[in-house]
Jmol script that loads the backbone (N, CA, C; Angstrom):
load data "model"
ATOM      1  N   MET A   1       8.349  21.735   4.773  1.00  0.00           N
ATOM      2  CA  MET A   1       8.113  21.514   3.363  1.00  0.00           C
ATOM      3  C   MET A   1       7.033  20.438   3.212  1.00  0.00           C
ATOM      4  N   LEU A   2       6.061  20.696   2.385  1.00  0.00           N
ATOM      5  CA  LEU A   2       4.975  19.761   2.122  1.00  0.00           C
ATOM      6  C   LEU A   2       5.352  18.843   0.962  1.00  0.00           C
ATOM      7  N   SER A   3       5.053  17.563   1.120  1.00  0.00           N
ATOM      8  CA  SER A   3       5.352  16.592   0.071  1.00  0.00           C
ATOM      9  C   SER A   3       4.114  15.748  -0.191  1.00  0.00           C
ATOM     10  N   THR A   4       3.968  15.290  -1.431  1.00  0.00           N
ATOM     11  CA  THR A   4       2.841  14.433  -1.799  1.00  0.00           C
ATOM     12  C   THR A   4       3.322  13.299  -2.699  1.00  0.00           C
ATOM     13  N   GLY A   5       2.530  12.255  -2.720  1.00  0.00           N
ATOM     14  CA  GLY A   5       2.755  11.142  -3.641  1.00  0.00           C
ATOM     15  C   GLY A   5       1.406  10.561  -3.988  1.00  0.00           C
ATOM     16  N   ILE A   6       1.227  10.147  -5.219  1.00  0.00           N
ATOM     17  CA  ILE A   6      -0.030   9.548  -5.663  1.00  0.00           C
ATOM     18  C   ILE A   6       0.288   8.416  -6.630  1.00  0.00           C
ATOM     19  N   ASP A   7      -0.548   7.386  -6.597  1.00  0.00           N
ATOM     20  CA  ASP A   7      -0.366   6.288  -7.544  1.00  0.00           C
ATOM     21  C   ASP A   7      -1.716   5.649  -7.829  1.00  0.00           C
ATOM     22  N   ILE A   8      -1.868   5.151  -9.030  1.00  0.00           N
ATOM     23  CA  ILE A   8      -3.063   4.420  -9.449  1.00  0.00           C
ATOM     24  C   ILE A   8      -2.613   3.144 -10.147  1.00  0.00           C
ATOM     25  N   ILE A   9      -3.349   2.070  -9.937  1.00  0.00           N
ATOM     26  CA  ILE A   9      -3.008   0.794 -10.554  1.00  0.00           C
ATOM     27  C   ILE A   9      -4.286   0.046 -10.908  1.00  0.00           C
ATOM     28  N   GLU A  10      -4.216  -0.734 -11.962  1.00  0.00           N
ATOM     29  CA  GLU A  10      -5.341  -1.589 -12.337  1.00  0.00           C
ATOM     30  C   GLU A  10      -5.366  -2.811 -11.424  1.00  0.00           C
ATOM     31  N   ILE A  11      -6.507  -3.081 -10.832  1.00  0.00           N
ATOM     32  CA  ILE A  11      -6.654  -4.218  -9.933  1.00  0.00           C
ATOM     33  C   ILE A  11      -6.341  -5.520 -10.656  1.00  0.00           C
ATOM     34  N   GLU A  12      -6.749  -5.633 -11.895  1.00  0.00           N
ATOM     35  CA  GLU A  12      -6.511  -6.850 -12.683  1.00  0.00           C
ATOM     36  C   GLU A  12      -5.018  -7.151 -12.811  1.00  0.00           C
ATOM     37  N   ARG A  13      -4.197  -6.126 -12.894  1.00  0.00           N
ATOM     38  CA  ARG A  13      -2.745  -6.315 -13.004  1.00  0.00           C
ATOM     39  C   ARG A  13      -2.196  -6.998 -11.748  1.00  0.00           C
ATOM     40  N   ILE A  14      -2.658  -6.553 -10.579  1.00  0.00           N
ATOM     41  CA  ILE A  14      -2.224  -7.171  -9.327  1.00  0.00           C
ATOM     42  C   ILE A  14      -2.771  -8.591  -9.228  1.00  0.00           C
ATOM     43  N   LYS A  15      -4.019  -8.777  -9.619  1.00  0.00           N
ATOM     44  CA  LYS A  15      -4.626 -10.115  -9.579  1.00  0.00           C
ATOM     45  C   LYS A  15      -3.827 -11.096 -10.435  1.00  0.00           C
ATOM     46  N   LYS A  16      -3.480 -10.701 -11.651  1.00  0.00           N
ATOM     47  CA  LYS A  16      -2.708 -11.568 -12.544  1.00  0.00           C
ATOM     48  C   LYS A  16      -1.337 -11.886 -11.956  1.00  0.00           C
ATOM     49  N   THR A  17      -0.706 -10.898 -11.347  1.00  0.00           N
ATOM     50  CA  THR A  17       0.615 -11.110 -10.753  1.00  0.00           C
ATOM     51  C   THR A  17       0.534 -12.074  -9.577  1.00  0.00           C
ATOM     52  N   ILE A  18      -0.476 -11.895  -8.722  1.00  0.00           N
ATOM     53  CA  ILE A  18      -0.652 -12.806  -7.586  1.00  0.00           C
ATOM     54  C   ILE A  18      -0.945 -14.219  -8.080  1.00  0.00           C
ATOM     55  N   ASN A  19      -1.808 -14.348  -9.075  1.00  0.00           N
ATOM     56  CA  ASN A  19      -2.138 -15.680  -9.596  1.00  0.00           C
ATOM     57  C   ASN A  19      -0.934 -16.342 -10.269  1.00  0.00           C
ATOM     58  N   ARG A  20      -0.060 -15.542 -10.835  1.00  0.00           N
ATOM     59  CA  ARG A  20       1.115 -16.102 -11.523  1.00  0.00           C
ATOM     60  C   ARG A  20       2.238 -16.460 -10.548  1.00  0.00           C
ATOM     61  N   TYR A  21       2.523 -15.569  -9.589  1.00  0.00           N
ATOM     62  CA  TYR A  21       3.678 -15.753  -8.709  1.00  0.00           C
ATOM     63  C   TYR A  21       3.320 -16.165  -7.280  1.00  0.00           C
ATOM     64  N   GLY A  22       2.055 -16.049  -6.900  1.00  0.00           N
ATOM     65  CA  GLY A  22       1.587 -16.510  -5.593  1.00  0.00           C
ATOM     66  C   GLY A  22       2.326 -15.928  -4.409  1.00  0.00           C
ATOM     67  N   ASN A  23       2.680 -16.824  -3.479  1.00  0.00           N
ATOM     68  CA  ASN A  23       3.310 -16.392  -2.233  1.00  0.00           C
ATOM     69  C   ASN A  23       4.664 -15.720  -2.441  1.00  0.00           C
ATOM     70  N   LYS A  24       5.353 -16.074  -3.489  1.00  0.00           N
ATOM     71  CA  LYS A  24       6.649 -15.437  -3.771  1.00  0.00           C
ATOM     72  C   LYS A  24       6.464 -13.921  -3.924  1.00  0.00           C
ATOM     73  N   PHE A  25       5.458 -13.517  -4.673  1.00  0.00           N
ATOM     74  CA  PHE A  25       5.149 -12.096  -4.846  1.00  0.00           C
ATOM     75  C   PHE A  25       4.606 -11.504  -3.542  1.00  0.00           C
ATOM     76  N   LEU A  26       3.615 -12.164  -2.965  1.00  0.00           N
ATOM     77  CA  LEU A  26       2.976 -11.632  -1.755  1.00  0.00           C
ATOM     78  C   LEU A  26       3.989 -11.390  -0.642  1.00  0.00           C
ATOM     79  N   ASN A  27       4.851 -12.357  -0.398  1.00  0.00           N
ATOM     80  CA  ASN A  27       5.817 -12.242   0.697  1.00  0.00           C
ATOM     81  C   ASN A  27       6.944 -11.255   0.419  1.00  0.00           C
ATOM     82  N   ARG A  28       7.158 -10.918  -0.838  1.00  0.00           N
ATOM     83  CA  ARG A  28       8.168  -9.909  -1.177  1.00  0.00           C
ATOM     84  C   ARG A  28       7.627  -8.494  -1.033  1.00  0.00           C
ATOM     85  N   ILE A  29       6.311  -8.320  -1.256  1.00  0.00           N
ATOM     86  CA  ILE A  29       5.715  -6.985  -1.297  1.00  0.00           C
ATOM     87  C   ILE A  29       4.966  -6.622  -0.023  1.00  0.00           C
ATOM     88  N   TYR A  30       4.258  -7.564   0.554  1.00  0.00           N
ATOM     89  CA  TYR A  30       3.331  -7.279   1.656  1.00  0.00           C
ATOM     90  C   TYR A  30       3.797  -7.880   2.971  1.00  0.00           C
ATOM     91  N   SER A  31       3.464  -7.185   4.067  1.00  0.00           N
ATOM     92  CA  SER A  31       3.753  -7.707   5.397  1.00  0.00           C
ATOM     93  C   SER A  31       2.751  -8.812   5.726  1.00  0.00           C
ATOM     94  N   GLU A  32       3.051  -9.570   6.751  1.00  0.00           N
ATOM     95  CA  GLU A  32       2.141 -10.628   7.191  1.00  0.00           C
ATOM     96  C   GLU A  32       0.782 -10.049   7.587  1.00  0.00           C
ATOM     97  N   LYS A  33       0.790  -8.888   8.254  1.00  0.00           N
ATOM     98  CA  LYS A  33      -0.465  -8.238   8.654  1.00  0.00           C
ATOM     99  C   LYS A  33      -1.280  -7.825   7.435  1.00  0.00           C
ATOM    100  N   GLU A  34      -0.614  -7.316   6.405  1.00  0.00           N
ATOM    101  CA  GLU A  34      -1.316  -6.917   5.188  1.00  0.00           C
ATOM    102  C   GLU A  34      -1.917  -8.130   4.482  1.00  0.00           C
ATOM    103  N   ILE A  35      -1.161  -9.211   4.419  1.00  0.00           N
ATOM    104  CA  ILE A  35      -1.660 -10.434   3.782  1.00  0.00           C
ATOM    105  C   ILE A  35      -2.870 -10.961   4.540  1.00  0.00           C
ATOM    106  N   ASP A  36      -2.787 -10.996   5.858  1.00  0.00           N
ATOM    107  CA  ASP A  36      -3.918 -11.457   6.670  1.00  0.00           C
ATOM    108  C   ASP A  36      -5.146 -10.579   6.445  1.00  0.00           C
ATOM    109  N   TYR A  37      -4.947  -9.259   6.415  1.00  0.00           N
ATOM    110  CA  TYR A  37      -6.067  -8.336   6.202  1.00  0.00           C
ATOM    111  C   TYR A  37      -6.707  -8.574   4.834  1.00  0.00           C
ATOM    112  N   CYS A  38      -5.893  -8.627   3.800  1.00  0.00           N
ATOM    113  CA  CYS A  38      -6.431  -8.797   2.442  1.00  0.00           C
ATOM    114  C   CYS A  38      -7.136 -10.142   2.291  1.00  0.00           C
ATOM    115  N   HIS A  39      -6.577 -11.183   2.867  1.00  0.00           N
ATOM    116  CA  HIS A  39      -7.190 -12.515   2.779  1.00  0.00           C
ATOM    117  C   HIS A  39      -8.490 -12.607   3.569  1.00  0.00           C
ATOM    118  N   SER A  40      -8.731 -11.669   4.485  1.00  0.00           N
ATOM    119  CA  SER A  40      -9.984 -11.681   5.242  1.00  0.00           C
ATOM    120  C   SER A  40     -11.153 -11.183   4.396  1.00  0.00           C
ATOM    121  N   LYS A  41     -10.866 -10.612   3.240  1.00  0.00           N
ATOM    122  CA  LYS A  41     -11.892 -10.091   2.337  1.00  0.00           C
ATOM    123  C   LYS A  41     -12.359 -11.184   1.379  1.00  0.00           C
ATOM    124  N   SER A  42     -13.634 -11.145   0.996  1.00  0.00           N
ATOM    125  CA  SER A  42     -14.133 -12.145   0.044  1.00  0.00           C
ATOM    126  C   SER A  42     -13.442 -12.001  -1.312  1.00  0.00           C
ATOM    127  N   ASN A  43     -13.087 -10.779  -1.684  1.00  0.00           N
ATOM    128  CA  ASN A  43     -12.315 -10.514  -2.894  1.00  0.00           C
ATOM    129  C   ASN A  43     -11.073  -9.726  -2.453  1.00  0.00           C
ATOM    130  N   PRO A  44      -9.941 -10.393  -2.281  1.00  0.00           N
ATOM    131  CA  PRO A  44      -8.763  -9.716  -1.734  1.00  0.00           C
ATOM    132  C   PRO A  44      -8.033  -8.790  -2.703  1.00  0.00           C
ATOM    133  N   TYR A  45      -8.300  -8.914  -3.999  1.00  0.00           N
ATOM    134  CA  TYR A  45      -7.491  -8.201  -4.992  1.00  0.00           C
ATOM    135  C   TYR A  45      -7.582  -6.677  -4.910  1.00  0.00           C
ATOM    136  N   PRO A  46      -8.752  -6.073  -4.702  1.00  0.00           N
ATOM    137  CA  PRO A  46      -8.769  -4.619  -4.534  1.00  0.00           C
ATOM    138  C   PRO A  46      -7.952  -4.149  -3.329  1.00  0.00           C
ATOM    139  N   SER A  47      -7.981  -4.920  -2.247  1.00  0.00           N
ATOM    140  CA  SER A  47      -7.203  -4.552  -1.054  1.00  0.00           C
ATOM    141  C   SER A  47      -5.706  -4.664  -1.314  1.00  0.00           C
ATOM    142  N   TYR A  48      -5.293  -5.723  -2.004  1.00  0.00           N
ATOM    143  CA  TYR A  48      -3.880  -5.837  -2.376  1.00  0.00           C
ATOM    144  C   TYR A  48      -3.472  -4.692  -3.302  1.00  0.00           C
ATOM    145  N   ALA A  49      -4.309  -4.405  -4.292  1.00  0.00           N
ATOM    146  CA  ALA A  49      -3.971  -3.364  -5.273  1.00  0.00           C
ATOM    147  C   ALA A  49      -3.859  -1.994  -4.622  1.00  0.00           C
ATOM    148  N   VAL A  50      -4.791  -1.663  -3.740  1.00  0.00           N
ATOM    149  CA  VAL A  50      -4.756  -0.337  -3.135  1.00  0.00           C
ATOM    150  C   VAL A  50      -3.553  -0.202  -2.200  1.00  0.00           C
ATOM    151  N   ARG A  51      -3.139  -1.292  -1.565  1.00  0.00           N
ATOM    152  CA  ARG A  51      -1.938  -1.247  -0.739  1.00  0.00           C
ATOM    153  C   ARG A  51      -0.683  -1.124  -1.599  1.00  0.00           C
ATOM    154  N   PHE A  52      -0.678  -1.786  -2.743  1.00  0.00           N
ATOM    155  CA  PHE A  52       0.446  -1.621  -3.665  1.00  0.00           C
ATOM    156  C   PHE A  52       0.532  -0.156  -4.121  1.00  0.00           C
ATOM    157  N   ALA A  53      -0.611   0.421  -4.481  1.00  0.00           N
ATOM    158  CA  ALA A  53      -0.638   1.827  -4.891  1.00  0.00           C
ATOM    159  C   ALA A  53      -0.152   2.725  -3.763  1.00  0.00           C
ATOM    160  N   ALA A  54      -0.513   2.406  -2.519  1.00  0.00           N
ATOM    161  CA  ALA A  54      -0.077   3.215  -1.378  1.00  0.00           C
ATOM    162  C   ALA A  54       1.439   3.150  -1.203  1.00  0.00           C
ATOM    163  N   LYS A  55       2.011   1.985  -1.407  1.00  0.00           N
ATOM    164  CA  LYS A  55       3.463   1.839  -1.304  1.00  0.00           C
ATOM    165  C   LYS A  55       4.155   2.671  -2.389  1.00  0.00           C
ATOM    166  N   GLU A  56       3.622   2.609  -3.595  1.00  0.00           N
ATOM    167  CA  GLU A  56       4.171   3.417  -4.694  1.00  0.00           C
ATOM    168  C   GLU A  56       3.999   4.916  -4.408  1.00  0.00           C
ATOM    169  N   ALA A  57       2.847   5.295  -3.867  1.00  0.00           N
ATOM    170  CA  ALA A  57       2.615   6.704  -3.526  1.00  0.00           C
ATOM    171  C   ALA A  57       3.608   7.162  -2.460  1.00  0.00           C
ATOM    172  N   TYR A  58       3.882   6.298  -1.471  1.00  0.00           N
ATOM    173  CA  TYR A  58       4.859   6.661  -0.454  1.00  0.00           C
ATOM    174  C   TYR A  58       6.253   6.819  -1.065  1.00  0.00           C
ATOM    175  N   ILE A  59       6.616   5.949  -1.990  1.00  0.00           N
ATOM    176  CA  ILE A  59       7.925   6.057  -2.639  1.00  0.00           C
ATOM    177  C   ILE A  59       8.044   7.406  -3.353  1.00  0.00           C
ATOM    178  N   LYS A  60       6.972   7.859  -3.987  1.00  0.00           N
ATOM    179  CA  LYS A  60       6.983   9.166  -4.642  1.00  0.00           C
ATOM    180  C   LYS A  60       7.055  10.286  -3.613  1.00  0.00           C
ATOM    181  N   TYR A  61       6.295  10.143  -2.529  1.00  0.00           N
ATOM    182  CA  TYR A  61       6.331  11.111  -1.426  1.00  0.00           C
ATOM    183  C   TYR A  61       7.742  11.201  -0.848  1.00  0.00           C
ATOM    184  N   ASN A  62       8.382  10.050  -0.706  1.00  0.00           N
ATOM    185  CA  ASN A  62       9.702   9.926  -0.090  1.00  0.00           C
ATOM    186  C   ASN A  62      10.838  10.191  -1.077  1.00  0.00           C
ATOM    187  N   GLU A  63      10.503  10.421  -2.352  1.00  0.00           N
ATOM    188  CA  GLU A  63      11.477  10.653  -3.415  1.00  0.00           C
ATOM    189  C   GLU A  63      12.415   9.461  -3.596  1.00  0.00           C
ATOM    190  N   GLY A  64      11.840   8.252  -3.519  1.00  0.00           N
ATOM    191  CA  GLY A  64      12.596   7.030  -3.747  1.00  0.00           C
ATOM    192  C   GLY A  64      12.483   6.071  -2.574  1.00  0.00           C
ATOM    193  N   LEU A  65      13.000   4.878  -2.754  1.00  0.00           N
ATOM    194  CA  LEU A  65      12.977   3.887  -1.680  1.00  0.00           C
ATOM    195  C   LEU A  65      13.959   4.229  -0.563  1.00  0.00           C
ATOM    196  N   ASN A  66      15.082   4.824  -0.925  1.00  0.00           N
ATOM    197  CA  ASN A  66      16.075   5.269   0.057  1.00  0.00           C
ATOM    198  C   ASN A  66      16.396   4.199   1.095  1.00  0.00           C
ATOM    199  N   GLY A  67      16.746   3.015   0.621  1.00  0.00           N
ATOM    200  CA  GLY A  67      17.146   1.936   1.504  1.00  0.00           C
ATOM    201  C   GLY A  67      16.009   1.069   2.023  1.00  0.00           C
ATOM    202  N   LEU A  68      14.785   1.403   1.682  1.00  0.00           N
ATOM    203  CA  LEU A  68      13.636   0.609   2.109  1.00  0.00           C
ATOM    204  C   LEU A  68      13.326  -0.454   1.066  1.00  0.00           C
ATOM    205  N   ASN A  69      12.567  -1.460   1.477  1.00  0.00           N
ATOM    206  CA  ASN A  69      11.980  -2.362   0.502  1.00  0.00           C
ATOM    207  C   ASN A  69      10.460  -2.283   0.670  1.00  0.00           C
ATOM    208  N   PHE A  70       9.734  -2.891  -0.230  1.00  0.00           N
ATOM    209  CA  PHE A  70       8.271  -2.756  -0.215  1.00  0.00           C
ATOM    210  C   PHE A  70       7.660  -3.244   1.097  1.00  0.00           C
ATOM    211  N   LYS A  71       8.222  -4.299   1.694  1.00  0.00           N
ATOM    212  CA  LYS A  71       7.673  -4.813   2.945  1.00  0.00           C
ATOM    213  C   LYS A  71       7.876  -3.839   4.106  1.00  0.00           C
ATOM    214  N   ASP A  72       8.865  -2.952   4.003  1.00  0.00           N
ATOM    215  CA  ASP A  72       9.093  -1.952   5.053  1.00  0.00           C
ATOM    216  C   ASP A  72       7.975  -0.917   5.094  1.00  0.00           C
ATOM    217  N   ILE A  73       7.270  -0.766   3.989  1.00  0.00           N
ATOM    218  CA  ILE A  73       6.155   0.172   3.874  1.00  0.00           C
ATOM    219  C   ILE A  73       4.883  -0.622   4.110  1.00  0.00           C
ATOM    220  N   GLU A  74       4.194  -0.323   5.208  1.00  0.00           N
ATOM    221  CA  GLU A  74       3.049  -1.136   5.600  1.00  0.00           C
ATOM    222  C   GLU A  74       1.816  -0.264   5.826  1.00  0.00           C
ATOM    223  N   ILE A  75       0.688  -0.735   5.329  1.00  0.00           N
ATOM    224  CA  ILE A  75      -0.589  -0.052   5.517  1.00  0.00           C
ATOM    225  C   ILE A  75      -1.394  -0.857   6.526  1.00  0.00           C
ATOM    226  N   ARG A  76      -1.768  -0.199   7.601  1.00  0.00           N
ATOM    227  CA  ARG A  76      -2.623  -0.808   8.624  1.00  0.00           C
ATOM    228  C   ARG A  76      -3.862   0.067   8.762  1.00  0.00           C
ATOM    229  N   ASN A  77      -4.915  -0.518   9.276  1.00  0.00           N
ATOM    230  CA  ASN A  77      -6.138   0.240   9.531  1.00  0.00           C
ATOM    231  C   ASN A  77      -6.316   0.389  11.038  1.00  0.00           C
ATOM    232  N   ASN A  78      -6.753   1.584  11.473  1.00  0.00           N
ATOM    233  CA  ASN A  78      -7.058   1.734  12.887  1.00  0.00           C
ATOM    234  C   ASN A  78      -8.411   1.095  13.174  1.00  0.00           C
ATOM    235  N   GLN A  79      -8.876   1.178  14.414  1.00  0.00           N
ATOM    236  CA  GLN A  79     -10.119   0.511  14.809  1.00  0.00           C
ATOM    237  C   GLN A  79     -11.334   1.036  14.057  1.00  0.00           C
ATOM    238  N   ASN A  80     -11.253   2.230  13.488  1.00  0.00           N
ATOM    239  CA  ASN A  80     -12.354   2.801  12.706  1.00  0.00           C
ATOM    240  C   ASN A  80     -12.206   2.553  11.205  1.00  0.00           C
ATOM    241  N   GLY A  81     -11.153   1.852  10.811  1.00  0.00           N
ATOM    242  CA  GLY A  81     -10.938   1.539   9.404  1.00  0.00           C
ATOM    243  C   GLY A  81     -10.067   2.534   8.656  1.00  0.00           C
ATOM    244  N   LYS A  82      -9.635   3.598   9.338  1.00  0.00           N
ATOM    245  CA  LYS A  82      -8.784   4.601   8.683  1.00  0.00           C
ATOM    246  C   LYS A  82      -7.408   4.010   8.395  1.00  0.00           C
ATOM    247  N   PRO A  83      -6.915   4.158   7.159  1.00  0.00           N
ATOM    248  CA  PRO A  83      -5.590   3.629   6.851  1.00  0.00           C
ATOM    249  C   PRO A  83      -4.491   4.486   7.482  1.00  0.00           C
ATOM    250  N   LEU A  84      -3.480   3.803   7.989  1.00  0.00           N
ATOM    251  CA  LEU A  84      -2.312   4.455   8.579  1.00  0.00           C
ATOM    252  C   LEU A  84      -1.075   3.884   7.914  1.00  0.00           C
ATOM    253  N   LEU A  85      -0.051   4.695   7.797  1.00  0.00           N
ATOM    254  CA  LEU A  85       1.185   4.302   7.136  1.00  0.00           C
ATOM    255  C   LEU A  85       2.261   4.033   8.188  1.00  0.00           C
ATOM    256  N   TYR A  86       2.881   2.870   8.094  1.00  0.00           N
ATOM    257  CA  TYR A  86       3.976   2.487   8.975  1.00  0.00           C
ATOM    258  C   TYR A  86       5.215   2.210   8.137  1.00  0.00           C
ATOM    259  N   ILE A  87       6.355   2.687   8.605  1.00  0.00           N
ATOM    260  CA  ILE A  87       7.629   2.425   7.957  1.00  0.00           C
ATOM    261  C   ILE A  87       8.487   1.674   8.968  1.00  0.00           C
ATOM    262  N   LYS A  88       8.877   0.446   8.602  1.00  0.00           N
ATOM    263  CA  LYS A  88       9.651  -0.429   9.494  1.00  0.00           C
ATOM    264  C   LYS A  88       9.011  -0.508  10.879  1.00  0.00           C
ATOM    265  N   GLY A  89       7.673  -0.623  10.910  1.00  0.00           N
ATOM    266  CA  GLY A  89       6.949  -0.802  12.162  1.00  0.00           C
ATOM    267  C   GLY A  89       6.629   0.456  12.932  1.00  0.00           C
ATOM    268  N   LYS A  90       7.082   1.625  12.454  1.00  0.00           N
ATOM    269  CA  LYS A  90       6.819   2.889  13.151  1.00  0.00           C
ATOM    270  C   LYS A  90       5.817   3.718  12.360  1.00  0.00           C
ATOM    271  N   LYS A  91       4.816   4.243  13.081  1.00  0.00           N
ATOM    272  CA  LYS A  91       3.781   5.048  12.429  1.00  0.00           C
ATOM    273  C   LYS A  91       4.393   6.324  11.860  1.00  0.00           C
ATOM    274  N   LYS A  92       4.067   6.594  10.613  1.00  0.00           N
ATOM    275  CA  LYS A  92       4.561   7.776   9.914  1.00  0.00           C
ATOM    276  C   LYS A  92       3.585   8.923  10.108  1.00  0.00           C
ATOM    277  N   LYS A  93       4.104  10.120  10.328  1.00  0.00           N
ATOM    278  CA  LYS A  93       3.257  11.295  10.519  1.00  0.00           C
ATOM    279  C   LYS A  93       2.935  11.915   9.167  1.00  0.00           C
ATOM    280  N   CYS A  94       1.997  11.303   8.484  1.00  0.00           N
ATOM    281  CA  CYS A  94       1.507  11.831   7.219  1.00  0.00           C
ATOM    282  C   CYS A  94       0.096  11.288   7.039  1.00  0.00           C
ATOM    283  N   SER A  95      -0.621  11.866   6.103  1.00  0.00           N
ATOM    284  CA  SER A  95      -1.979  11.406   5.806  1.00  0.00           C
ATOM    285  C   SER A  95      -1.943  10.504   4.590  1.00  0.00           C
ATOM    286  N   ILE A  96      -2.785   9.481   4.627  1.00  0.00           N
ATOM    287  CA  ILE A  96      -2.885   8.567   3.499  1.00  0.00           C
ATOM    288  C   ILE A  96      -4.360   8.346   3.199  1.00  0.00           C
ATOM    289  N   SER A  97      -4.683   8.344   1.929  1.00  0.00           N
ATOM    290  CA  SER A  97      -6.049   8.089   1.498  1.00  0.00           C
ATOM    291  C   SER A  97      -6.028   7.000   0.434  1.00  0.00           C
ATOM    292  N   LEU A  98      -6.921   6.020   0.594  1.00  0.00           N
ATOM    293  CA  LEU A  98      -7.010   4.891  -0.325  1.00  0.00           C
ATOM    294  C   LEU A  98      -8.409   4.816  -0.900  1.00  0.00           C
ATOM    295  N   SER A  99      -8.509   4.423  -2.161  1.00  0.00           N
ATOM    296  CA  SER A  99      -9.818   4.230  -2.783  1.00  0.00           C
ATOM    297  C   SER A  99      -9.675   3.271  -3.947  1.00  0.00           C
ATOM    298  N   HIS A 100     -10.782   2.612  -4.269  1.00  0.00           N
ATOM    299  CA  HIS A 100     -10.762   1.770  -5.462  1.00  0.00           C
ATOM    300  C   HIS A 100     -12.157   1.684  -6.061  1.00  0.00           C
ATOM    301  N   SER A 101     -12.170   1.453  -7.357  1.00  0.00           N
ATOM    302  CA  SER A 101     -13.403   1.187  -8.094  1.00  0.00           C
ATOM    303  C   SER A 101     -13.348  -0.296  -8.467  1.00  0.00           C
ATOM    304  N   ARG A 102     -14.177  -0.726  -9.384  1.00  0.00           N
ATOM    305  CA  ARG A 102     -14.110  -2.119  -9.827  1.00  0.00           C
ATOM    306  C   ARG A 102     -12.826  -2.420 -10.583  1.00  0.00           C
ATOM    307  N   LYS A 103     -12.261  -1.404 -11.241  1.00  0.00           N
ATOM    308  CA  LYS A 103     -11.109  -1.635 -12.105  1.00  0.00           C
ATOM    309  C   LYS A 103      -9.791  -1.084 -11.574  1.00  0.00           C
ATOM    310  N   ASN A 104      -9.832   0.014 -10.825  1.00  0.00           N
ATOM    311  CA  ASN A 104      -8.607   0.703 -10.432  1.00  0.00           C
ATOM    312  C   ASN A 104      -8.532   0.926  -8.932  1.00  0.00           C
ATOM    313  N   ALA A 105      -7.299   1.039  -8.445  1.00  0.00           N
ATOM    314  CA  ALA A 105      -7.034   1.390  -7.057  1.00  0.00           C
ATOM    315  C   ALA A 105      -6.119   2.607  -7.057  1.00  0.00           C
ATOM    316  N   VAL A 106      -6.365   3.536  -6.136  1.00  0.00           N
ATOM    317  CA  VAL A 106      -5.592   4.767  -6.076  1.00  0.00           C
ATOM    318  C   VAL A 106      -5.240   5.070  -4.619  1.00  0.00           C
ATOM    319  N   ALA A 107      -4.074   5.672  -4.424  1.00  0.00           N
ATOM    320  CA  ALA A 107      -3.634   6.064  -3.088  1.00  0.00           C
ATOM    321  C   ALA A 107      -2.904   7.401  -3.164  1.00  0.00           C
ATOM    322  N   VAL A 108      -3.068   8.183  -2.103  1.00  0.00           N
ATOM    323  CA  VAL A 108      -2.406   9.477  -1.971  1.00  0.00           C
ATOM    324  C   VAL A 108      -1.748   9.544  -0.600  1.00  0.00           C
ATOM    325  N   VAL A 109      -0.512  10.018  -0.572  1.00  0.00           N
ATOM    326  CA  VAL A 109       0.212  10.268   0.683  1.00  0.00           C
ATOM    327  C   VAL A 109       0.570  11.738   0.676  1.00  0.00           C
ATOM    328  N   ILE A 110       0.304  12.417   1.794  1.00  0.00           N
ATOM    329  CA  ILE A 110       0.615  13.834   1.891  1.00  0.00           C
ATOM    330  C   ILE A 110       1.076  14.153   3.318  1.00  0.00           C
ATOM    331  N   GLY A 111       2.055  15.017   3.423  1.00  0.00           N
ATOM    332  CA  GLY A 111       2.520  15.407   4.749  1.00  0.00           C
ATOM    333  C   GLY A 111       3.747  16.282   4.664  1.00  0.00           C
ATOM    334  N   GLY A 112       4.180  16.725   5.811  1.00  0.00           N
ATOM    335  CA  GLY A 112       5.383  17.551   5.894  1.00  0.00           C
ATOM    336  C   GLY A 112       6.624  16.694   5.918  1.00  0.00           C
ATOM    337  N   LYS A 113       7.690  17.241   5.403  1.00  0.00           N
ATOM    338  CA  LYS A 113       8.997  16.564   5.434  1.00  0.00           C
ATOM    339  C   LYS A 113      10.024  17.554   5.949  1.00  0.00           C
ATOM    340  N   ASN A 114      11.032  17.019   6.616  1.00  0.00           N
ATOM    341  CA  ASN A 114      12.121  17.876   7.133  1.00  0.00           C
ATOM    342  C   ASN A 114      12.986  18.380   6.012  1.00  0.00           C
TER     343      ASN A 114
END
end "model"
wireframe off; spacefill off
backbone 0.3
color backbone group
């Protein structure tokens, strides 16, 4: 069975949330690797937003959190920059696509499910 999930978010919304709640928000939503990756960018907010969208897209793909929390859903990049989806540290066999403009970030997760 094929399953998909998609999500879009305004980058400004994530920026405002990070500026308001700081590390409390970051540490609840993102893994240490994700935080390090986003902070390596001159403007980290699009990277945070697109990862948030990817987590939401995975939740839709997965038909709910089903016992997971946001930190269990992790986006890593391979050596070529391709995004990969990890759940509780294990690579998930699905495709993920991330993109953002100046204002919005979007993510799609697609793959087979048992």
